[in-house]
C-alpha positions as CSV (number, residue, x, y, z in Angstrom):
1,M,-12.9,24.3,59.5
2,T,-15.2,27.0,58.0
3,G,-14.2,30.1,56.2
4,S,-15.7,32.3,59.1
5,K,-13.3,30.7,61.6
6,A,-10.2,30.6,59.4
7,G,-10.7,33.5,57.1
8,R,-11.8,33.3,53.5
9,L,-10.1,30.9,51.2
10,G,-8.8,32.0,47.8
11,I,-8.2,29.6,44.9
12,I,-5.8,30.5,42.1
13,A,-7.2,28.5,39.1
14,G,-5.1,27.4,36.2
15,S,-6.3,24.9,33.6
16,G,-7.7,21.4,34.2
17,M,-10.2,20.0,36.7
18,L,-8.1,20.3,39.9
19,P,-9.3,23.8,40.7
20,V,-13.0,22.6,40.4
21,Y,-12.4,19.7,42.8
22,V,-10.7,22.1,45.3
23,A,-13.5,24.6,45.1
24,D,-16.3,22.0,45.4
25,A,-14.5,20.4,48.4
26,A,-14.1,23.8,50.1
27,R,-17.8,24.6,49.6
28,A,-18.8,21.1,50.9
29,A,-16.7,21.8,54.0
30,G,-18.6,25.1,54.6
31,E,-16.2,27.4,53.0
32,H,-17.1,30.3,50.7
33,P,-14.1,30.3,48.4
34,F,-13.2,33.2,46.1
35,V,-11.7,32.0,42.8
36,F,-9.0,33.7,40.7
37,P,-9.1,32.2,37.2
38,L,-5.9,32.9,35.4
39,K,-6.3,34.8,32.1
40,N,-5.6,32.6,29.0
41,E,-5.0,29.6,31.3
42,A,-8.2,28.7,33.2
43,D,-10.5,26.6,31.1
44,Q,-13.5,26.0,33.4
45,R,-16.6,28.2,34.0
46,W,-16.7,29.9,37.4
47,N,-20.2,31.5,37.4
48,A,-21.2,29.4,40.4
49,F,-18.4,31.0,42.6
50,D,-17.4,34.5,43.4
51,H,-14.4,35.1,41.1
52,A,-12.2,37.7,39.4
53,I,-10.0,37.0,36.4
54,I,-6.3,37.9,36.9
55,S,-3.3,37.9,34.7
56,V,-0.3,35.6,35.4
57,G,2.3,37.8,37.0
58,D,-0.1,40.5,38.2
59,F,0.6,40.3,41.9
60,R,-0.5,43.9,42.4
61,Q,-4.1,43.1,41.3
62,L,-4.0,39.9,43.3
63,A,-2.8,41.7,46.5
64,S,-5.6,44.3,46.1
65,L,-8.3,41.5,45.7
66,I,-6.9,39.6,48.7
67,K,-7.4,42.6,50.8
68,Q,-10.7,43.6,49.4
69,H,-12.3,40.1,49.9
70,G,-10.7,39.3,53.3
71,I,-8.7,36.3,52.0
72,T,-6.3,34.8,54.5
73,R,-5.6,31.5,52.8
74,M,-4.7,30.7,49.2
75,V,-4.6,27.5,47.2
76,M,-2.6,27.3,43.9
77,S,-4.2,24.7,41.6
78,G,-4.3,23.8,38.0
79,A,-1.7,24.0,35.2
80,V,0.0,27.1,33.8
81,K,1.5,26.7,30.4
82,K,2.9,30.1,29.7
83,R,5.3,32.3,31.7
84,P,4.5,36.0,31.9
85,N,6.3,38.4,29.7
86,F,8.4,41.1,31.3
87,N,5.7,43.8,30.8
88,E,3.1,41.5,32.5
89,I,4.9,41.3,35.8
90,H,3.4,43.8,38.3
91,V,4.2,43.9,42.1
92,N,3.0,46.1,44.9
93,L,5.0,47.9,47.5
94,R,5.2,45.0,49.8
95,S,7.1,43.0,47.1
96,L,9.1,45.9,45.7
97,M,12.3,44.9,47.3
98,K,12.1,41.5,45.5
99,V,11.6,42.9,42.0
100,P,14.9,41.9,40.5
101,S,14.7,38.3,41.7
102,V,11.0,38.1,40.9
103,V,11.5,39.1,37.3
104,R,14.6,36.8,36.9
105,T,12.8,33.8,38.5
106,L,9.5,34.2,36.7
107,L,11.1,34.5,33.3
108,S,13.8,31.9,33.5
109,G,13.6,29.8,36.7
110,G,12.6,26.1,36.9
111,D,9.0,25.3,37.8
112,D,9.8,24.5,41.4
113,T,11.8,27.7,41.8
114,V,9.0,29.8,40.2
115,L,6.4,28.2,42.5
116,K,8.4,28.9,45.6
117,M,8.8,32.6,44.5
118,V,5.0,32.8,43.9
119,I,4.3,31.4,47.3
120,Q,6.7,34.0,48.9
121,L,4.9,36.8,47.1
122,I,1.5,35.6,48.1
123,E,2.5,35.2,51.7
124,A,4.1,38.7,51.7
125,Q,0.5,39.9,51.5
126,G,-0.3,38.3,54.8
127,C,-2.1,35.4,53.1
128,R,-1.0,31.8,54.0
129,V,-0.6,29.4,51.1
130,V,-2.1,25.9,51.7
131,G,-2.0,22.8,49.5
132,A,-4.8,21.5,47.4
133,H,-4.5,18.2,49.3
134,E,-5.3,20.1,52.6
135,I,-8.6,21.3,51.2
136,A,-9.4,18.0,49.2
137,P,-7.5,15.2,51.0
138,Q,-9.7,12.6,49.2
139,L,-7.7,13.3,46.0
140,L,-4.5,11.9,47.5
141,A,-3.3,8.6,46.1
142,D,-3.2,5.7,48.6
143,L,-0.5,3.1,48.9
144,G,-0.7,-0.1,46.8
145,P,-2.9,-1.0,43.8
146,L,-5.8,1.4,43.4
147,G,-7.7,-0.4,40.7
148,R,-8.3,-4.0,39.7
149,H,-4.8,-4.6,38.2
150,A,-1.5,-4.8,40.0
151,P,2.1,-4.6,38.8
152,N,4.0,-7.8,38.2
153,E,7.7,-8.5,38.9
154,E,8.8,-7.0,35.5
155,D,6.6,-3.9,36.1
156,R,8.2,-3.5,39.6
157,R,11.7,-3.5,38.1
158,D,10.5,-0.8,35.7
159,I,9.0,1.1,38.6
160,A,12.3,1.0,40.5
161,A,14.2,2.2,37.4
162,A,11.8,5.0,36.6
163,M,11.7,6.1,40.3
164,R,15.5,6.6,40.3
165,A,15.3,8.6,37.0
166,A,12.4,10.7,38.2
167,E,14.2,11.5,41.5
168,V,17.3,12.7,39.6
169,L,15.1,14.7,37.1
170,G,13.3,16.3,40.0
171,R,16.5,17.4,41.7
172,L,17.4,19.3,38.5
173,D,13.9,21.0,38.7
174,V,13.0,19.8,35.2
175,G,10.0,17.5,35.6
176,Q,8.2,14.8,37.7
177,G,7.8,11.9,35.3
178,A,9.9,9.1,33.8
179,V,9.1,6.1,31.6
180,S,11.0,2.8,31.9
181,V,10.6,-0.1,29.4
182,G,12.5,-3.3,30.2
183,G,14.6,-1.5,32.8
184,R,15.7,1.1,30.2
185,I,14.7,4.8,30.7
186,V,13.0,5.8,27.4
187,A,11.5,9.1,28.3
188,L,11.9,11.9,30.8
189,E,9.3,14.6,31.4
190,G,10.3,18.2,30.4
191,V,8.3,21.4,29.9
192,E,5.9,19.6,27.5
193,G,4.2,17.8,30.4
194,T,3.2,14.2,31.0
195,D,0.6,13.8,28.1
196,R,3.0,15.1,25.5
197,M,5.8,12.8,26.9
198,L,3.5,9.8,26.6
199,Q,2.7,10.8,23.0
200,R,6.4,10.8,22.3
201,V,6.7,7.3,23.8
202,A,3.9,6.1,21.5
203,E,5.6,7.5,18.5
204,L,8.9,5.9,19.5
205,R,7.1,2.6,19.9
206,A,5.5,2.9,16.5
207,E,8.9,3.6,15.0
208,G,10.4,0.5,16.5
209,R,12.7,2.5,18.8
210,I,11.1,0.9,21.9
211,S,10.6,-2.9,22.3
212,A,7.2,-4.1,21.3
213,K,7.5,-7.1,23.5
214,R,7.9,-5.2,26.8
215,R,5.3,-2.9,28.1
216,G,7.0,-0.6,30.7
217,V,5.6,1.9,33.2
218,L,5.2,5.6,33.9
219,V,6.3,6.9,37.3
220,K,5.5,10.4,38.6
221,L,7.1,11.7,41.8
222,C,7.3,14.9,43.8
223,K,10.6,16.7,43.2
224,P,12.8,16.0,46.3
225,Q,13.0,19.8,47.1
226,Q,9.4,20.5,46.2
227,D,7.1,22.6,48.3
228,I,4.1,20.2,48.4
229,R,1.7,23.1,48.7
230,A,1.9,23.5,44.9
231,D,2.2,21.3,41.8
232,L,1.8,17.9,43.4
233,P,2.0,15.2,40.7
234,T,-1.4,14.7,39.2
235,I,-3.0,11.9,37.1
236,G,-6.4,11.5,35.7
237,Q,-8.3,10.1,32.7
238,S,-6.0,11.7,30.1
239,T,-3.0,10.0,31.8
240,I,-4.7,6.6,31.4
241,D,-5.4,7.4,27.8
242,G,-1.7,8.3,27.3
243,V,-0.4,5.2,29.1
244,A,-2.7,3.1,26.9
245,M,-1.6,4.9,23.7
246,A,2.1,4.4,24.7
247,G,1.5,0.6,25.3
248,L,2.6,0.8,28.9
249,A,1.4,-1.6,31.6
250,G,0.6,1.1,34.1
251,V,1.4,4.2,36.2
252,A,2.8,4.5,39.7
253,V,2.7,7.6,41.8
254,Q,4.0,8.6,45.2
255,A,1.4,7.6,47.8
256,G,0.3,10.6,49.9
257,R,2.1,13.0,47.6
258,A,0.2,12.7,44.4
259,L,-3.3,13.6,43.3
260,L,-5.8,11.3,41.5
261,L,-8.5,13.2,39.8
262,Q,-11.9,11.8,38.8
263,R,-10.9,8.7,40.9
264,E,-13.9,6.5,40.0
265,E,-13.9,7.3,36.3
266,T,-10.1,7.1,36.0
267,L,-9.8,3.7,37.7
268,K,-12.7,2.4,35.7
269,R,-10.9,3.4,32.5
270,A,-7.7,1.8,33.7
271,D,-9.4,-1.4,34.7
272,A,-11.1,-1.6,31.3
273,A,-7.7,-1.1,29.5
274,G,-5.9,-3.6,31.6
275,I,-3.7,-0.9,33.1
276,F,-2.6,-0.8,36.7
277,V,-2.6,2.4,38.9
278,C,-0.7,2.1,42.1
279,G,0.7,4.3,45.0
280,I,4.3,3.6,45.9
281,D,6.5,4.4,48.9
282,L,10.0,5.7,48.1
283,E,11.5,4.1,51.2
284,V,10.2,0.7,50.2
285,D,10.1,0.6,46.4
286,L,13.3,2.5,45.5
């Protein structure tokens, strides 16, 4: 569906490559997307697209640009590391009644709670929020082994254990990832993110706190209550590097509810390192 038929697409761009993939996919489909790189967060160049830099928390400026450029749909993509300070939160009249809950949520809410609030604020401007996977469905992970390697029986036991842990973690609105080694949960993802969690696993392995004989797995799941229009679990080349550094056998993500970036390069890197990447079904694998 082209931008002329559905209204112009806006892309809020945090850090990482996901916003680039979404923008390229939109353009390939005949869209003319307008990009909103987040100040001090976005790390890609946007000279090839119409764009305007906005601050995290400045919904007043965002609302003005939405109206100015005729944007009717918005994608939220990329990572955001820093919450806005109190004096960085600005809302317009349409959102004025929500100010107390907006400030409270943006400053102290869990990631999922914050994203739901942001979606509400964007949609209050008459702009429908859509998921990155709706614009770039080719990024979604498929079911089963995605590369040359597949999990063995021990890996599958670790996948089941890490899935249970990740589901509980998600219900608490803390993180999306868990690592199991020999059926034991050795790491849960917090605000540090997946790459830092894997670095911690590598350090624990080096200290002898984690068995050197058993490899283990990383599992990333959507939070059970998550709005899948934002923050789908995402893996890419850096994830494979982290899995290798941590001495893990592979990574499993929820099929149809996780994004695989730089698919060809990521899977090639995993194949070369002897690491499996697979899509799992909660109903079957849990």
